[in-house]
Backbone bond lengths (Angstrom), bond angles and torsions (degrees), N, CA, C in turn:
res aa  C-N    CA-C-N  psi(-1)  N-CA   C-N-CA  omega(-1)  CA-C   N-CA-C  phi
1 X - - - 1.452 - - 1.527 109.17 -
2 X 1.314 115.45 150.53 1.463 121.01 -177.02 1.518 109.73 -128.32
3 X 1.332 116.12 162.02 1.457 121.03 175.58 1.528 111.63 -99.64
4 X 1.305 117.12 13.01 1.461 120.31 178.68 1.524 110.67 -57.87
5 X 1.328 116.49 127.09 1.459 124.61 179.97 1.529 113.50 66.63
6 X 1.323 118.36 5.48 1.459 121.67 173.31 1.533 108.62 -82.28
7 X 1.319 116.47 155.93 1.461 120.91 -178.82 1.521 110.26 -115.09
8 X 1.337 114.92 126.01 1.459 121.97 176.40 1.521 108.81 -108.67
9 X 1.327 116.09 135.28 1.455 122.57 172.77 1.517 106.35 -110.03
10 X 1.343 116.75 115.57 1.464 121.67 -171.96 1.522 109.72 -121.16
11 X 1.321 116.56 128.13 1.463 120.37 175.55 1.522 109.61 -90.15
12 X 1.332 115.41 140.19 1.460 120.11 177.03 1.510 114.67 63.24
13 X 1.318 118.06 39.62 1.454 120.86 -172.99 1.516 115.28 -99.49
14 X 1.329 118.33 25.56 1.465 119.26 -176.42 1.527 112.88 -81.34
15 X 1.336 116.91 -11.38 1.470 120.48 -179.48 1.523 108.78 -161.91
16 X 1.332 115.12 177.46 1.456 120.96 169.25 1.518 115.07 60.74
17 X 1.321 115.11 -139.39 1.457 121.21 -173.87 1.520 111.57 -65.10
18 X 1.318 117.41 -42.53 1.459 119.80 179.98 1.516 112.37 -59.44
19 X 1.320 116.30 -44.74 1.459 120.22 177.62 1.514 110.99 -65.28
20 X 1.320 117.92 -39.67 1.463 120.45 -179.68 1.530 111.03 -63.76
21 X 1.323 117.24 -38.57 1.470 120.72 175.45 1.518 109.94 -63.61
22 X 1.329 116.32 -41.42 1.462 120.26 178.66 1.526 111.47 -62.92
23 X 1.330 116.48 -42.62 1.463 120.15 -179.05 1.525 111.60 -66.22
24 X 1.330 116.45 -36.99 1.472 119.36 178.25 1.526 109.87 -63.34
25 X 1.324 116.72 -42.32 1.465 120.02 177.64 1.523 111.30 -68.38
26 X 1.335 116.28 -36.19 1.462 120.32 -179.46 1.514 112.06 -61.75
27 X 1.328 116.95 -32.48 1.469 119.55 179.60 1.523 111.93 -64.50
28 X 1.325 117.09 -19.97 1.461 121.81 174.45 1.530 111.36 -84.48
29 X 1.344 116.47 -15.39 1.454 120.59 -173.88 1.516 112.38 94.57
30 X 1.334 116.64 32.17 1.461 121.49 -179.48 1.522 111.71 -81.65
31 X 1.315 114.71 162.86 1.458 122.55 171.65 1.529 107.78 -97.14
32 X 1.326 117.42 134.31 1.456 121.09 -176.62 1.520 109.70 -127.16
33 X 1.330 116.36 120.15 1.462 121.66 170.07 1.523 107.43 -102.41
34 X 1.326 116.22 123.22 1.462 121.67 -178.82 1.519 109.66 -113.35
35 X 1.329 117.17 130.32 1.447 120.31 170.37 1.523 107.94 -117.11
36 X 1.323 115.78 123.82 1.461 121.76 -178.57 1.520 109.06 -154.37
37 X 1.329 116.27 158.17 1.462 120.83 -177.53 1.517 112.79 -83.52
38 X 1.327 117.23 -20.86 1.465 120.25 -170.22 1.527 111.38 -79.83
39 X 1.318 115.34 104.18 1.463 121.12 176.27 1.515 111.71 -102.16
40 X 1.338 116.47 -24.51 1.456 122.08 -179.24 1.527 109.67 -119.77
41 X 1.335 118.51 144.43 1.471 121.36 -179.50 1.521 111.81 -61.07
42 X 1.339 115.25 146.29 1.456 122.86 176.73 1.522 107.62 -126.69
43 X 1.337 118.93 128.61 1.470 120.45 -177.04 1.530 113.81 -55.36
44 X 1.340 117.53 -32.69 1.463 120.56 -178.80 1.525 112.38 -90.06
45 X 1.338 116.06 -13.90 1.464 120.34 -178.15 1.530 108.54 -134.50
46 X 1.312 117.43 80.54 1.465 120.13 -175.90 1.525 111.98 -64.30
47 X 1.330 114.89 147.25 1.456 120.43 176.81 1.512 112.69 99.35
48 X 1.320 115.63 143.02 1.462 122.68 175.32 1.525 108.12 -127.82
49 X 1.322 116.04 172.07 1.459 118.96 177.77 1.533 110.60 -63.20
50 X 1.332 116.86 -26.85 1.462 120.29 -179.71 1.532 111.95 -79.52
51 X 1.313 117.22 -40.14 1.470 119.13 176.64 1.531 110.01 -67.36
52 X 1.342 116.19 -34.09 1.465 119.74 176.08 1.523 110.74 -63.00
53 X 1.323 116.31 -41.73 1.464 120.31 178.84 1.528 111.32 -62.10
54 X 1.331 116.41 -39.06 1.470 119.87 177.82 1.529 110.57 -62.85
55 X 1.332 117.18 -41.22 1.462 120.34 178.57 1.526 111.47 -64.90
56 X 1.313 116.08 -39.27 1.468 120.70 179.44 1.524 110.44 -63.32
57 X 1.317 116.37 -44.84 1.472 120.56 179.22 1.530 110.06 -63.51
58 X 1.328 117.01 -41.17 1.455 120.68 179.47 1.526 111.94 -65.16
59 X 1.337 116.82 -28.09 1.464 121.03 -179.24 1.526 112.83 -82.70
60 X 1.336 116.51 -6.82 1.458 119.48 176.67 1.510 115.30 112.94
61 X 1.330 117.24 2.41 1.451 120.49 179.80 1.522 112.17 -101.17
62 X 1.323 114.83 -179.12 1.460 121.73 173.17 1.525 107.18 -115.47
63 X 1.329 116.60 135.64 1.461 120.39 -172.68 1.517 112.05 -122.20
64 X 1.331 114.11 144.75 1.454 121.97 171.48 1.530 107.35 -127.61
65 X 1.348 117.86 98.57 1.457 120.47 179.47 1.525 111.00 -81.90
66 X 1.333 116.30 131.59 1.453 121.41 -178.21 1.530 108.33 -129.71
67 X 1.313 116.36 120.35 1.463 120.37 175.37 1.526 107.86 -84.43
68 X 1.330 115.83 118.54 1.455 118.21 -177.60 1.508 112.15 -170.85
69 X 1.311 115.54 161.91 1.458 124.32 -178.51 1.524 108.51 -110.31
70 X 1.329 117.36 118.26 1.464 119.78 -175.78 1.530 112.45 -70.41
71 X 1.316 117.76 -5.62 1.461 120.01 174.16 1.527 111.55 -74.06
72 X 1.325 116.62 -15.02 1.454 121.89 -178.49 1.527 109.98 -100.98
73 X 1.319 116.43 113.31 1.467 121.51 -174.86 1.527 112.34 -59.73
74 X 1.329 116.59 -43.39 1.465 120.22 -177.97 1.520 111.22 -65.17
75 X 1.336 116.80 -39.35 1.464 120.96 177.99 1.520 110.71 -61.44
76 X 1.319 116.57 -43.24 1.465 120.32 179.38 1.517 110.51 -64.99
77 X 1.320 117.01 -43.86 1.469 120.48 179.11 1.521 110.90 -59.43
78 X 1.324 116.43 -43.45 1.468 120.20 178.64 1.523 111.38 -65.15
79 X 1.336 117.09 -38.50 1.462 120.78 -179.88 1.521 111.14 -65.42
80 X 1.322 116.58 -43.48 1.464 120.31 178.13 1.528 110.24 -64.22
81 X 1.325 116.80 -42.09 1.468 120.15 178.19 1.519 111.21 -61.66
82 X 1.338 116.68 -39.03 1.468 120.31 178.67 1.518 110.94 -65.56
83 X 1.334 116.65 -39.46 1.465 120.48 178.42 1.518 111.22 -64.42
84 X 1.314 116.21 -42.07 1.470 120.33 179.99 1.530 110.61 -67.35
85 X 1.325 116.13 -40.17 1.467 119.46 178.19 1.518 111.28 -63.87
86 X 1.345 116.14 -40.26 1.466 120.34 -177.38 1.519 112.17 -74.47
87 X 1.339 116.85 -42.67 1.465 119.97 -169.94 1.530 114.70 -113.41
88 X 1.324 117.43 -8.26 1.460 119.84 174.32 1.517 115.73 94.14
89 X 1.308 118.31 -3.25 1.460 120.40 -179.82 1.511 110.43 164.23
90 X 1.338 116.40 -175.22 1.461 122.02 175.51 1.523 108.56 -135.72
91 X 1.315 115.58 129.02 1.462 121.57 -179.19 1.522 112.82 -104.01
92 X 1.327 116.57 -31.52 1.462 121.39 -176.28 1.515 109.55 -138.77
93 X 1.309 116.21 131.09 1.469 122.53 173.24 1.524 107.99 -110.63
94 X 1.314 116.86 122.30 1.465 121.44 -179.76 1.522 108.80 -113.78
95 X 1.336 115.70 113.95 1.457 121.79 177.69 1.524 108.87 -90.91
96 X 1.320 114.53 92.65 1.463 121.60 -176.29 1.526 112.20 -105.86
97 X 1.321 117.88 -31.71 1.466 121.29 -175.49 1.522 110.71 -57.67
98 X 1.339 115.48 135.09 1.458 119.54 -176.77 1.520 109.74 -160.53
99 X 1.328 116.03 147.77 1.456 122.57 174.00 1.522 108.74 -117.50
100 X 1.330 116.48 148.09 1.459 120.36 -177.20 1.523 110.85 -135.43
101 X 1.329 115.02 136.33 1.456 123.07 169.84 1.520 105.93 -152.35
102 X 1.315 116.74 116.46 1.459 121.61 -174.13 1.527 112.67 -94.30
103 X 1.306 116.97 19.63 1.466 120.49 179.15 1.524 111.04 -67.14
104 X 1.334 114.67 150.66 1.445 120.63 173.20 1.517 111.14 -73.92
105 X 1.310 116.14 176.40 1.460 121.55 -171.24 1.525 113.19 -59.09
106 X 1.311 118.22 -50.59 1.461 120.46 -175.69 1.529 112.57 -70.25
107 X 1.325 116.48 -28.04 1.468 120.01 -176.87 1.520 113.18 -86.79
108 X 1.314 117.11 -11.98 1.466 120.37 -173.34 1.529 111.42 -90.50
109 X 1.346 117.84 117.58 1.467 119.74 174.29 1.529 110.11 -64.37
110 X 1.313 117.05 142.90 1.458 119.62 -178.20 1.526 112.44 -62.31
111 X 1.332 117.67 -27.12 1.461 118.45 177.66 1.525 110.70 -66.63
112 X 1.333 117.77 -29.95 1.461 120.68 175.48 1.521 110.66 -74.17
113 X 1.322 115.86 -38.16 1.472 119.73 174.34 1.531 109.56 -58.00
114 X 1.317 115.95 -50.98 1.462 120.66 -178.97 1.526 111.64 -61.02
115 X 1.337 116.52 -39.43 1.461 119.88 179.84 1.522 110.74 -59.94
116 X 1.333 116.76 -46.17 1.467 119.95 -178.76 1.526 111.75 -64.97
117 X 1.326 116.97 -43.27 1.465 118.61 179.31 1.527 110.71 -65.57
118 X 1.337 116.46 -39.73 1.466 120.40 -175.74 1.525 112.22 -70.06
119 X 1.326 117.29 -40.02 1.464 120.07 -179.41 1.526 111.08 -81.19
120 X 1.314 116.77 -48.30 1.463 120.26 -172.17 1.532 111.90 -72.76
121 X 1.321 116.24 -69.57 1.462 119.06 -174.85 1.528 112.19 -76.66
122 X 1.323 116.41 -53.06 1.466 118.28 -178.14 1.525 111.06 -65.58
123 X 1.336 117.26 -40.64 1.459 120.08 179.10 1.518 112.49 -60.53
124 X 1.333 116.08 -41.87 1.464 120.23 176.82 1.525 110.64 -60.38
125 X 1.322 115.88 -42.74 1.466 120.13 -179.80 1.529 110.80 -66.02
126 X 1.336 117.06 -46.14 1.462 120.91 -177.08 1.533 111.52 -63.87
127 X 1.336 116.40 -46.90 1.472 119.84 -178.29 1.531 110.30 -65.33
128 X 1.318 116.95 -45.78 1.468 120.00 179.83 1.523 110.59 -62.32
129 X 1.313 116.42 -44.36 1.467 121.30 -178.88 1.528 111.05 -58.06
130 X 1.325 116.85 -40.86 1.464 120.34 -179.86 1.524 112.11 -69.80
131 X 1.337 115.89 -31.32 1.470 120.01 -177.73 1.533 113.32 -83.24
132 X 1.317 117.42 -26.07 1.470 120.94 -170.82 1.529 114.20 -54.82
133 X 1.337 120.51 -45.63 1.475 117.96 179.88 1.527 113.18 -57.02
134 X 1.326 116.62 -33.08 1.460 120.78 -179.95 1.527 111.22 -82.18
135 X 1.309 116.88 -34.80 1.460 120.08 176.10 1.527 110.82 -61.96
136 X 1.299 116.87 -36.13 1.473 120.26 179.46 1.522 112.46 -61.80
137 X 1.321 116.60 -20.49 1.471 121.15 179.62 1.530 112.24 -94.05
138 X 1.326 117.29 -5.18 1.465 121.18 -174.65 1.526 111.28 -85.23
139 X 1.312 114.72 160.88 1.462 121.12 -177.37 1.531 112.41 -75.26
140 X 1.316 116.32 -40.56 1.467 120.30 -178.10 1.537 108.77 -140.33
141 X 1.326 117.19 71.09 1.464 120.92 -169.01 1.531 113.44 -80.85
142 X 1.335 114.96 140.36 1.463 121.28 179.58 1.521 110.79 -137.09
143 X 1.329 115.72 141.13 1.461 122.91 163.76 1.522 105.88 -110.97
144 X 1.315 116.80 120.88 1.464 121.11 179.13 1.521 108.37 -117.97
145 X 1.325 115.98 121.76 1.459 121.86 -177.29 1.522 109.51 -114.73
146 X 1.320 116.20 126.35 1.460 120.95 -175.55 1.530 109.07 -87.16
147 X 1.321 114.40 86.59 1.461 121.48 -174.65 1.524 109.48 -151.45
148 X 1.344 116.68 161.69 1.465 120.46 -168.30 1.514 114.66 -87.22
149 X 1.336 115.64 165.15 1.463 119.70 169.12 1.524 109.04 -64.05
150 X 1.314 116.30 145.74 1.463 120.82 -177.92 1.527 110.01 -86.83
151 X 1.312 115.16 120.79 1.461 122.09 176.32 1.528 107.63 -128.88
152 X 1.313 116.47 133.22 1.459 120.74 179.44 1.518 111.97 -96.97
153 X 1.327 116.10 19.38 1.460 119.02 174.51 1.527 109.44 -62.89
154 X 1.333 116.90 134.92 1.473 119.84 -176.85 1.521 114.08 -54.16
155 X 1.339 117.86 -31.59 1.469 118.86 -176.02 1.524 112.77 -68.45
156 X 1.337 117.64 -17.61 1.457 120.00 175.21 1.519 111.74 -94.61
157 X 1.323 116.72 -7.54 1.453 120.33 -178.25 1.527 112.45 -102.77
158 X 1.303 117.40 -45.69 1.446 121.44 -171.67 1.515 116.59 -63.91
159 X 1.331 120.16 -47.19 1.470 120.02 -170.81 1.529 115.42 -68.83
160 X 1.317 117.74 -32.39 1.478 120.93 -173.30 1.532 109.19 -149.60
161 X 1.336 114.24 67.94 1.462 120.46 -173.95 1.525 112.19 -54.45
162 X 1.322 116.60 -46.05 1.465 120.30 -173.67 1.530 111.28 -63.12
163 X 1.336 116.43 -45.65 1.462 119.20 179.91 1.524 110.73 -65.36
164 X 1.325 116.53 -41.36 1.462 119.99 179.39 1.529 110.77 -60.39
165 X 1.329 116.96 -44.83 1.465 119.94 177.69 1.527 110.71 -57.92
166 X 1.329 115.80 -44.54 1.467 120.17 -176.73 1.520 112.22 -65.11
167 X 1.339 117.16 -41.63 1.472 119.88 -179.49 1.522 111.45 -75.08
168 X 1.332 116.97 -40.26 1.465 118.94 176.84 1.526 110.41 -64.37
169 X 1.334 116.73 -32.09 1.461 119.80 176.45 1.521 112.07 -61.34
170 X 1.322 116.45 -36.73 1.462 120.25 176.30 1.524 110.40 -63.14
171 X 1.325 116.00 -43.44 1.457 120.03 179.84 1.525 111.49 -66.46
172 X 1.340 116.38 -38.19 1.462 119.38 175.95 1.527 110.98 -61.14
173 X 1.328 116.41 -37.81 1.468 119.50 174.37 1.524 110.79 -59.36
174 X 1.325 115.96 -47.42 1.468 120.36 -178.29 1.527 111.16 -59.29
175 X 1.318 116.26 -47.52 1.465 120.06 -178.77 1.530 111.08 -66.77
176 X 1.337 115.88 -38.82 1.458 119.37 179.03 1.518 112.90 -67.32
177 X 1.321 116.55 -44.08 1.464 119.83 177.36 1.528 110.93 -59.73
178 X 1.334 116.49 -39.56 1.465 120.20 -178.67 1.521 110.74 -57.36
179 X 1.313 116.11 -44.37 1.468 119.58 -178.74 1.526 111.17 -74.55
180 X 1.319 116.51 -42.92 1.459 119.84 -178.62 1.526 111.97 -62.88
181 X 1.335 116.48 -36.71 1.467 120.99 -173.22 1.526 113.36 -104.02
182 X 1.326 116.53 10.85 1.469 120.19 -176.48 1.526 111.88 -57.42
183 X 1.319 117.45 -48.38 1.469 120.21 -177.75 1.522 112.08 -66.14
184 X 1.332 116.55 -25.86 1.464 120.39 178.76 1.521 111.95 -81.64
185 X 1.329 116.96 -8.33 1.454 120.44 177.91 1.509 114.43 80.18
186 X 1.346 117.53 16.37 1.456 121.22 178.39 1.525 108.78 -93.63
187 X 1.321 117.04 117.12 1.460 121.36 179.57 1.518 110.56 -78.66
188 X 1.328 115.77 148.19 1.469 121.06 172.67 1.516 107.91 -142.69
189 X 1.321 116.09 125.79 1.457 121.82 -178.47 1.520 110.43 -140.47
190 X 1.329 115.44 154.19 1.459 121.85 171.46 1.523 107.79 -104.53
191 X 1.335 116.45 143.46 1.464 121.53 -177.97 1.520 109.19 -135.67
192 X 1.346 116.22 135.34 1.470 121.43 -174.16 1.525 108.61 -149.84
193 X 1.325 119.00 147.09 1.466 120.42 179.34 1.528 112.27 -87.44
194 X 1.311 116.31 152.11 1.469 120.17 173.70 1.522 111.26 -72.30
195 X 1.325 116.34 -30.37 1.464 120.17 -175.37 1.525 110.11 -122.81
196 X 1.322 115.10 165.94 1.455 120.23 177.17 1.524 110.95 -57.55
197 X 1.326 115.39 145.63 1.453 122.41 175.48 1.529 107.68 -113.30
198 X 1.307 116.48 134.99 1.469 122.05 -174.88 1.526 110.58 -71.13
199 X 1.325 115.24 98.28 1.464 122.01 179.47 1.527 109.37 -133.42
200 X 1.323 115.56 173.25 1.463 120.18 177.37 1.526 110.81 -62.29
201 X 1.327 117.29 -33.41 1.466 120.07 179.17 1.523 110.79 -64.20
202 X 1.314 117.40 -41.12 1.465 120.89 177.80 1.526 109.95 -66.23
203 X 1.311 116.20 -43.01 1.460 120.69 -179.56 1.530 111.45 -63.42
204 X 1.325 116.20 -45.08 1.462 120.52 -171.58 1.524 114.22 -90.16
205 X 1.340 117.27 -25.53 1.460 119.04 -170.15 1.524 114.84 -124.19
206 X 1.316 118.05 -20.83 1.465 119.65 -170.92 1.518 114.53 -117.66
207 X 1.337 118.19 17.31 1.460 117.08 173.60 1.506 116.51 133.93
208 X 1.318 118.65 2.67 1.455 120.86 174.48 1.510 114.38 64.17
209 X 1.335 116.03 -142.70 1.464 121.23 -174.56 1.529 112.32 -62.28
210 X 1.320 116.58 -35.35 1.465 119.71 -179.66 1.527 111.12 -64.62
211 X 1.322 116.53 -43.30 1.458 120.22 178.06 1.529 110.90 -68.36
212 X 1.320 116.83 -38.16 1.466 119.90 178.08 1.523 110.79 -61.35
213 X 1.321 116.68 -40.44 1.461 120.64 -180.00 1.523 111.86 -64.01
214 X 1.332 116.86 -24.74 1.465 121.28 179.84 1.526 111.49 -98.86
215 X 1.319 116.26 19.01 1.462 121.64 -177.14 1.531 111.31 -108.41
216 X 1.315 113.98 166.65 1.455 120.69 170.83 1.526 109.41 -109.61
217 X 1.311 116.43 160.80 1.452 121.79 -176.50 1.529 111.83 -69.42
218 X 1.331 117.32 150.71 1.464 120.42 176.28 1.522 113.33 -57.61
219 X 1.326 117.36 -21.13 1.470 120.29 178.73 1.515 111.96 -58.77
220 X 1.339 117.55 -29.69 1.469 119.78 177.85 1.524 110.10 -61.64
221 X 1.329 115.61 -46.66 1.471 120.42 178.89 1.528 110.19 -63.12
222 X 1.328 116.05 -42.92 1.455 120.94 -177.43 1.527 111.84 -64.53
223 X 1.320 117.30 -42.44 1.460 120.16 179.82 1.525 111.12 -66.08
224 X 1.334 116.14 -38.22 1.461 119.37 177.16 1.526 110.87 -67.19
225 X 1.328 116.37 -42.23 1.463 120.35 178.33 1.527 110.81 -61.17
226 X 1.324 115.99 -43.26 1.470 120.61 178.16 1.525 110.59 -58.36
227 X 1.332 116.32 -43.47 1.459 120.29 -179.38 1.527 111.02 -62.17
228 X 1.327 116.55 -39.48 1.468 119.64 -178.13 1.526 111.08 -69.06
229 X 1.317 118.23 -48.27 1.466 120.19 -172.42 1.526 112.86 -78.12
230 X 1.317 117.69 -6.44 1.463 119.76 173.38 1.525 111.85 -99.55
231 X 1.327 117.28 0.00 1.465 120.36 174.33 1.525 110.01 -79.79
232 X 1.334 117.47 155.39 1.475 119.64 177.29 1.523 110.85 -58.61
233 X 1.308 116.54 126.72 1.464 120.35 -172.14 1.527 113.20 -63.97
234 X 1.298 117.41 -31.28 1.471 119.47 -179.68 1.524 112.30 -77.57
235 X 1.321 116.97 -11.51 1.461 120.25 -178.00 1.523 112.92 -107.10
236 X 1.320 117.69 -9.98 1.466 121.34 -176.75 1.517 109.04 -135.90
237 X 1.319 116.18 88.01 1.461 120.35 -178.29 1.514 110.11 -154.06
238 X 1.320 115.70 152.64 1.454 121.05 177.44 1.514 114.65 76.80
239 X 1.345 116.42 28.89 1.463 120.49 -175.47 1.529 111.85 -112.48
240 X 1.337 115.20 148.94 1.458 122.52 167.49 1.524 105.53 -106.03
241 X 1.321 116.31 95.66 1.450 122.42 -169.24 1.522 111.85 -98.02
242 X 1.331 115.76 149.12 1.456 122.11 171.42 1.523 108.33 -108.10
243 X 1.329 116.41 135.68 1.466 121.45 -173.57 1.524 112.68 -52.91
244 X 1.324 115.62 -46.72 1.466 119.48 -175.66 1.523 111.79 -64.35
245 X 1.335 116.71 -33.98 1.467 119.98 177.23 1.519 110.91 -68.67
246 X 1.330 116.64 -39.44 1.465 120.98 177.61 1.524 110.03 -61.78
247 X 1.341 116.72 -45.69 1.456 120.36 -179.50 1.522 111.12 -64.76
248 X 1.330 117.11 -37.58 1.472 120.24 177.52 1.525 110.46 -61.37
249 X 1.332 116.54 -39.12 1.467 120.27 177.07 1.519 111.71 -65.03
250 X 1.327 115.68 -24.77 1.471 120.81 177.47 1.523 111.83 -88.88
251 X 1.316 116.74 2.04 1.461 121.23 178.72 1.512 114.83 91.78
252 X 1.342 117.73 8.34 1.464 121.60 -179.70 1.525 108.49 -100.92
253 X 1.304 117.16 105.73 1.467 121.28 -178.49 1.531 112.80 -116.22
254 X 1.324 117.49 -21.07 1.459 121.04 175.96 1.524 107.74 -91.57
255 X 1.336 115.92 108.51 1.466 121.12 -173.44 1.519 113.17 -100.86
256 X 1.321 117.33 10.21 1.456 120.18 -176.94 1.526 111.94 -60.96
257 X 1.318 117.26 -31.63 1.468 120.60 -179.93 1.535 111.76 -63.17
258 X 1.316 116.71 -20.20 1.465 120.84 -179.51 1.528 112.82 -91.36
259 X 1.317 118.19 -4.13 1.461 120.68 -177.54 1.522 110.71 -64.71
260 X 1.314 116.90 130.80 1.470 120.58 176.79 1.519 110.07 -67.62
261 X 1.328 116.00 -39.07 1.462 122.68 172.07 1.523 106.90 -119.03
262 X 1.327 118.81 113.52 1.465 121.39 -176.81 1.528 112.09 -53.40
263 X 1.326 115.22 132.75 1.450 121.06 176.93 1.515 115.28 84.55
264 X 1.329 118.34 -8.61 1.460 121.28 -178.44 1.529 110.49 -74.71
265 X 1.324 115.55 152.15 1.458 120.99 176.72 1.521 109.18 -85.34
266 X 1.319 118.15 122.28 1.463 119.70 -177.30 1.525 112.30 -71.32
267 X 1.322 115.52 148.35 1.463 121.75 179.42 1.524 109.98 -95.53
268 X 1.309 116.33 135.50 1.461 120.94 -179.80 1.530 110.05 -64.41
269 X 1.329 116.38 138.43 1.456 121.44 -179.16 1.532 110.71 -81.25
270 X 1.317 115.51 167.49 1.443 120.90 174.30 1.530 111.22 -58.28
271 X 1.314 115.95 145.83 1.457 124.12 174.97 1.530 114.04 73.76
272 X 1.334 117.38 8.26 1.457 121.89 179.71 1.525 108.85 -120.80
273 X 1.322 116.87 138.90 1.456 120.66 -173.81 1.526 113.75 -83.23
274 X 1.334 117.42 -32.60 1.458 119.45 -177.66 1.517 109.81 -158.87
275 X 1.352 115.75 161.29 1.469 121.90 -179.43 1.522 109.80 -68.02
């Protein structure tokens, strides 16, 4: 199966993993609608929704860049309507937008707590909700949410309760949508890497150059995402998937090509027990 002429609606796709997923689809000739807040370049966060659109077009896809905040329901509704008007429908919804703060309870300002809940869990719900009527009309519709498997082990709860709630909320959305939309044939899955992925968040918040050296390239996430959203929607839904397991099912077991630093030992990501 291919994504040629299929339309993806991606939140937060101006850089990093979201952009890499868009570029992978663009190589098939897909249509990509991106909604992101970044309209102007930021020295710590390179790339804007417009530069992302240029990369998508250069890779062979068609792009619709939309500057918007997924915390605003009306903005999301307008963005989805614009995507449908431009491309004729929506085949895949990718919930990529996410905020992170690993502070403990006493150190975390409530505005940061609210930001994570509003972008991560609520944003996933709002974007998916707006896309669902159009996904129901698609041939092979998928909702893909970039969030972790749910584990109630204390070590994933104690250090950063607020972030864990926000990310697990995204996964709960994915699992809930899968059951709610099963009869309609709309797939919903959560996807997460076993190891760190080299992104601005890892560089700026999770350890800098040392963490980047122990990371894998965003292409790993993108290739796994591509594999999931090209599977038959009625046969692949309701899963908490790990990227490396998805790639293994596709016959890709040597992951050295994805190493950010060749030969480096990858570091296990949050919410995952082992590489």
